[in-house]
C-alpha angles and dihedrals in degrees: 000000000000118000108217123197110241093230092054091047092049090050092050093049092047091051091050093049098044099031127236102250102054123229116348121226130188111246124230119267090218145017123248090249095050092045094051093046090049096050088046091051092050094047093045089051091051092047091049092053099256113156122237093245092050090054090051090052094050121111104274095018124228117208105208120183117194123133094218090051091048091050090053097247104164119240113218098181145342141189128202116221114222129320098303130247132255112258116173109314094336141056122253121216127193109221131188109216127197107201123193117240122239096237095272091062132049122236109289134204124221133182112215140161127230125197112213132198127170102189130105085358134000106257134169115191128185112236111222120229091013146159 
């Protein structure tokens, strides 16, 4: 039978109960620079008339989810407010959109938020009920 020193045993038990690595946090799936470049790429493509499927087929692809973009509503202009903020594993950007009317409606402005990740894929997702 092995004779264990009480101090060693106490230390081992304490390490097992509390863990050795401290608190674990989920890392970001992007960097601020990559996220801003990705949302800019997506919005520029929309503004230039690129279709959602074409953006997803680009090299590298960008998966951009926005109902107005998917419906084919033209984007005449946009502006990104600030540098974004970390939300979950991504970065959220507040964006002012200027959407073209369909003939029966004038151009309209809308303030929205997009969450961006770049790993494992570049994705821009519209956040509902935000900002």
